[in-house]
C-alpha positions as CSV (number, residue, x, y, z in Angstrom):
1,M,-100.7,-129.3,192.2
2,T,-99.7,-131.8,195.4
3,L,-100.3,-135.5,195.3
4,K,-102.7,-134.9,197.8
5,D,-104.6,-132.9,195.2
6,A,-103.7,-135.2,192.3
7,Y,-105.3,-138.1,194.4
8,S,-108.4,-136.2,195.4
9,L,-108.9,-134.8,191.4
10,L,-109.1,-138.4,190.2
11,R,-110.9,-139.5,193.2
12,V,-108.5,-142.5,194.5
13,K,-106.9,-143.3,197.7
14,P,-103.3,-142.8,198.1
15,E,-102.6,-146.8,198.4
16,V,-104.0,-147.6,195.0
17,S,-101.8,-148.9,192.1
18,L,-100.9,-147.5,188.8
19,V,-103.9,-149.5,187.2
20,E,-106.2,-148.0,189.5
21,V,-105.0,-144.6,188.5
22,K,-105.0,-145.4,185.0
23,S,-108.7,-146.3,185.4
24,A,-109.9,-143.5,187.2
25,F,-108.1,-141.2,184.5
26,R,-110.2,-142.9,181.7
27,R,-113.4,-142.5,183.5
28,M,-112.9,-139.2,184.3
29,A,-111.6,-138.0,180.8
30,F,-115.0,-139.4,179.4
31,E,-117.0,-137.1,182.0
32,L,-114.8,-133.9,181.5
33,H,-113.6,-133.6,178.0
34,P,-115.1,-130.6,176.4
35,D,-115.9,-131.8,172.9
36,L,-118.1,-134.7,174.7
37,H,-119.7,-131.6,177.3
38,P,-119.8,-128.7,175.1
39,D,-122.6,-127.1,177.4
40,N,-120.2,-127.3,180.3
41,P,-118.1,-124.1,180.6
42,K,-116.3,-125.6,183.2
43,A,-115.3,-128.8,180.9
44,S,-112.1,-127.2,179.6
45,R,-110.3,-126.1,182.9
46,D,-111.3,-129.3,184.8
47,F,-110.2,-131.8,181.8
48,Q,-106.8,-129.8,181.9
49,R,-106.2,-130.6,185.8
50,I,-107.2,-134.1,185.6
51,N,-104.7,-134.4,182.8
52,E,-102.0,-132.7,185.0
53,A,-103.3,-135.2,187.9
54,Y,-102.2,-138.2,186.1
55,V,-99.3,-137.1,185.1
56,I,-98.2,-136.4,188.8
57,L,-99.4,-139.6,190.1
58,K,-97.9,-141.6,187.0
59,E,-94.4,-140.1,187.6
60,H,-94.8,-140.8,191.6
61,L,-96.0,-144.2,191.1
62,E,-93.3,-145.1,188.7
63,G,-90.8,-143.5,190.6
64,A,-90.2,-143.5,194.6
65,G,-93.5,-145.3,195.3
66,G,-93.0,-147.6,192.5
67,Q,-89.6,-148.8,194.1
68,A,-91.1,-148.6,197.9
69,E,-93.6,-151.2,196.6
70,Q,-91.4,-153.4,194.4
71,A,-89.1,-153.4,197.9
72,A,-91.7,-154.5,200.1
73,R,-92.6,-157.3,197.6
74,T,-89.3,-158.7,197.1
75,R,-89.0,-158.9,201.3
76,A,-92.4,-160.7,201.2
77,E,-90.5,-163.2,198.8
78,D,-87.5,-163.5,200.9
79,K,-89.7,-164.5,204.0
80,A,-91.6,-167.1,202.1
81,R,-88.5,-169.1,201.2
82,E,-87.1,-168.6,204.4
83,Q,-90.3,-170.1,206.1
84,K,-91.7,-172.4,203.6
85,Q,-94.6,-173.8,206.1
86,A,-96.0,-170.0,206.8
87,D,-96.1,-169.3,202.9
88,A,-99.6,-168.0,203.2
89,E,-99.0,-165.7,206.4
90,V,-96.3,-164.5,205.4
91,R,-97.2,-163.2,202.0
92,R,-100.6,-162.0,203.5
93,R,-98.3,-159.6,206.4
94,A,-95.8,-158.5,203.7
95,E,-98.8,-157.3,201.5
96,E,-100.1,-155.4,204.9
97,Q,-96.6,-153.8,205.3
98,A,-96.5,-152.7,201.7
99,A,-99.9,-151.0,201.8
100,K,-98.8,-149.2,205.4
101,A,-95.8,-148.4,203.4
102,R,-97.5,-146.7,200.4
103,A,-100.0,-144.9,202.8
104,R,-96.8,-143.4,205.1
105,Q,-95.2,-142.3,201.9
106,A,-98.4,-140.8,200.5
107,R,-98.9,-138.6,204.0
108,K,-95.2,-137.7,203.8
109,T,-94.9,-136.6,200.5
110,A,-98.8,-134.9,200.1
111,S,-97.7,-131.7,201.4
112,K,-95.3,-131.2,198.6
113,E,-96.0,-128.9,195.5
114,R,-95.6,-130.6,192.1
115,T,-95.5,-128.1,189.7
116,V,-96.2,-129.0,185.9
117,N,-96.4,-126.8,183.2
118,R,-98.4,-127.1,180.2
119,E,-95.6,-127.8,178.0
120,E,-94.6,-130.5,180.2
121,V,-97.8,-131.8,180.4
122,L,-98.9,-132.0,176.7
123,H,-95.4,-133.7,176.2
124,T,-95.9,-136.5,178.7
125,I,-99.9,-137.0,177.5
126,L,-98.3,-137.4,173.8
127,K,-95.8,-140.0,174.9
128,D,-97.7,-142.2,177.3
129,P,-99.5,-144.8,175.2
130,F,-102.6,-145.3,177.4
131,A,-103.4,-141.4,177.6
132,R,-103.1,-141.4,173.6
133,Q,-105.7,-144.2,173.9
134,V,-107.9,-142.3,175.8
135,F,-107.9,-139.4,173.4
136,E,-108.5,-141.6,170.5
137,D,-111.6,-143.4,172.0
138,I,-112.7,-139.7,173.2
139,Y,-112.9,-138.3,169.3
140,R,-113.9,-141.8,168.3
141,Q,-117.2,-141.0,170.6
142,V,-117.3,-137.7,169.5
143,R,-117.4,-138.5,165.5
144,E,-120.1,-141.0,166.3
145,T,-122.5,-138.5,168.3
146,K,-121.4,-135.3,166.0
147,G,-124.4,-134.0,164.4
148,K,-127.1,-136.1,166.1
149,E,-130.5,-134.2,167.5
150,P,-130.5,-133.5,171.2
151,G,-131.7,-136.6,173.1
152,Q,-131.1,-139.0,170.3
153,A,-129.5,-142.2,171.5
154,S,-126.2,-143.6,170.7
155,A,-125.9,-146.4,168.0
156,V,-124.8,-148.9,170.5
157,H,-128.1,-148.4,172.7
158,Q,-130.5,-147.4,170.0
159,K,-132.9,-150.3,169.0
160,S,-134.5,-149.8,165.7
161,A,-136.0,-151.8,162.6
162,R,-134.5,-149.0,160.1
163,P,-131.0,-148.8,159.6
164,S,-129.4,-145.9,161.1
165,R,-127.9,-143.4,158.7
166,K,-123.8,-143.8,158.8
167,P,-122.7,-140.2,160.4
168,K,-120.6,-138.4,158.2
169,P,-116.8,-138.2,159.1
170,I,-115.5,-135.6,161.1
171,K,-113.0,-133.2,159.1
172,R,-111.9,-130.7,161.6
173,I,-112.3,-130.4,165.6
174,E,-111.8,-127.8,167.8
175,V,-109.5,-128.3,170.8
176,E,-108.7,-126.0,173.8
177,W,-105.5,-126.2,176.0
178,G,-105.4,-123.7,178.3
179,D,-106.8,-120.1,177.1
180,A,-105.7,-121.1,173.7
181,K,-108.0,-122.7,171.1
182,H,-107.0,-125.1,168.3
183,A,-108.6,-126.4,165.0
184,V,-107.2,-130.1,164.3
185,D,-107.5,-131.6,160.7
186,M,-108.8,-135.1,161.3
187,S,-108.9,-135.9,157.3
188,E,-105.8,-137.9,157.3
189,G,-106.4,-140.2,160.8
190,M,-106.1,-139.5,164.5
191,G,-102.5,-140.3,164.8
192,V,-101.4,-137.8,161.9
193,A,-103.8,-135.0,163.2
194,M,-102.2,-135.3,166.7
195,K,-98.7,-135.1,165.2
196,K,-99.5,-131.9,162.9
197,W,-101.2,-130.1,165.7
198,F,-98.8,-130.7,168.5
199,R,-95.9,-129.5,166.0
200,G,-98.1,-126.4,164.9
201,W,-98.7,-125.8,168.4
202,L,-94.4,-125.8,169.0
203,D,-94.7,-122.7,166.4
204,E,-95.4,-119.0,167.8
205,T,-95.4,-115.4,166.4
206,Q,-94.4,-112.2,168.0
207,T,-94.3,-108.6,166.6
208,V,-92.1,-105.7,167.2
209,H,-91.9,-102.4,166.2
210,L,-88.6,-100.5,164.7
211,P,-88.0,-97.1,163.1
212,P,-88.7,-97.3,159.2
213,Q,-85.3,-95.9,158.5
214,N,-84.3,-99.4,159.9
215,L,-86.4,-101.5,157.9
216,R,-84.3,-101.7,154.4
217,P,-84.0,-105.2,152.9
218,G,-80.4,-106.7,153.7
219,A,-80.2,-104.4,157.1
220,R,-78.6,-106.5,160.1
221,L,-81.0,-106.0,163.1
222,R,-80.2,-107.1,167.0
223,L,-83.4,-107.6,168.3
224,Q,-85.0,-108.7,171.8
225,I,-87.4,-111.4,172.0
226,S,-89.6,-113.6,174.7
227,R,-88.7,-117.4,174.3
228,G,-91.1,-120.1,175.4
229,L,-93.9,-119.7,177.9
230,S,-91.7,-118.3,180.5
231,N,-91.3,-115.1,178.3
232,K,-87.6,-115.3,179.2
233,P,-85.8,-112.2,177.2
234,S,-83.3,-113.3,174.5
235,T,-81.1,-111.3,172.0
236,V,-81.2,-112.5,168.4
237,E,-79.6,-111.2,165.0
238,V,-81.9,-110.7,162.1
239,T,-80.8,-110.0,158.6
240,L,-83.9,-108.7,156.6
241,P,-84.3,-110.9,153.4
242,T,-83.9,-109.0,149.9
243,D,-88.0,-109.3,149.7
244,F,-88.5,-107.8,153.2
245,S,-91.9,-105.9,153.1
246,V,-93.3,-104.6,156.3
247,G,-95.7,-107.0,158.4
248,R,-94.7,-110.1,156.5
249,P,-93.4,-112.6,158.8
250,I,-90.1,-113.6,158.7
251,R,-89.4,-117.2,160.1
252,L,-86.8,-117.8,162.3
253,R,-86.3,-121.5,162.5
254,G,-85.6,-123.5,166.1
255,L,-86.4,-120.5,168.0
256,G,-90.3,-121.2,169.1
257,R,-91.3,-123.3,171.8
258,K,-89.3,-126.6,172.9
259,V,-90.7,-129.7,174.3
260,G,-88.6,-132.7,174.7
261,G,-86.2,-133.0,171.6
262,L,-88.8,-131.2,169.6
263,Q,-88.2,-127.5,168.8
264,G,-90.7,-125.3,167.0
265,D,-90.1,-121.8,165.1
266,L,-90.7,-118.3,165.6
267,Y,-92.5,-116.1,163.2
268,L,-91.1,-112.7,163.5
269,V,-93.6,-109.8,162.6
270,I,-92.0,-106.4,162.1
271,L,-94.0,-103.2,161.8
272,A,-92.7,-99.6,161.4
273,G,-93.5,-97.4,164.5
C-alpha cells in the first residue's frame, strides 16, 4: 500500500496532521467494523485495509514527515525572533512554507510502495493507545446494541417513559482478521480479552505424516516445519514423549508466530502414513 493509497482510504489530504489522521481513522473504524455492520460482506476486508492505512500514515507523520514539519516550525520561530516588528507576517509565511513542504514530501513519496504484513499491523495496533481506545469504544457499542430488534433505537437516542431493560453483557464475540475467525472471551473485560486473544493468535498447529515404525515413545526425530506467515522452512529435532500417541499434539515452546518481543508455541500433530 502506498502513502497515496493510505490517504485515499482514510479520505484525508496529504497535508493533514496526525491529529486529523486519527480522527479520520476513528470515524471510518465505526463505519466499517464487521461487528457493527454484520450485513456488509466487505466490512472485514475494508476494516483491515483502514488499519493498514492508519499504521502507514502514523509511521510516516511521526518519522520523516514529522521531522520536516518540526524543522519548518523551528525556522519560523528563528525568523520571528530576528524580526520582532514583523512577527505575524513571519509566522504566516513559515506556516505556508511548512504546508508546501509537506505537500512536496507527500507527492515525492506517494508512489513508493509500503508493505505492512498482518503481524506488524496487529502488533502496532495493539501497542497504540489511540487505536486500542477505538477498539474499546467499538466493542462498547457492540455490547449496547447486541440483542436489539432490527430498527430499535439506541438507548442514547430513544426517549421512553418506561425504563429500558439493561442488555445482558456479552461473554464472547467473533473477531475476523484476514481469512481467520477467532472467538474472544469478554467475561474478564476488554483489556484481558485482547491480551489473551493476541497470545492465542501467536500459537499455531502443524501436521506431519511419518512411517509407523518411527513413531515409538522416546524416538528422536528430525523434522522440517514451516515458520510464521512466510512459511519459511525450518528443521527441528523432536524427542517423542513417553506417553506419545498418534494424533495427540506435542507442544514445542517458542516455535510459533513471533511479533515484536512475543513468541507463540507450535503444536505439532504427528500422524502415521
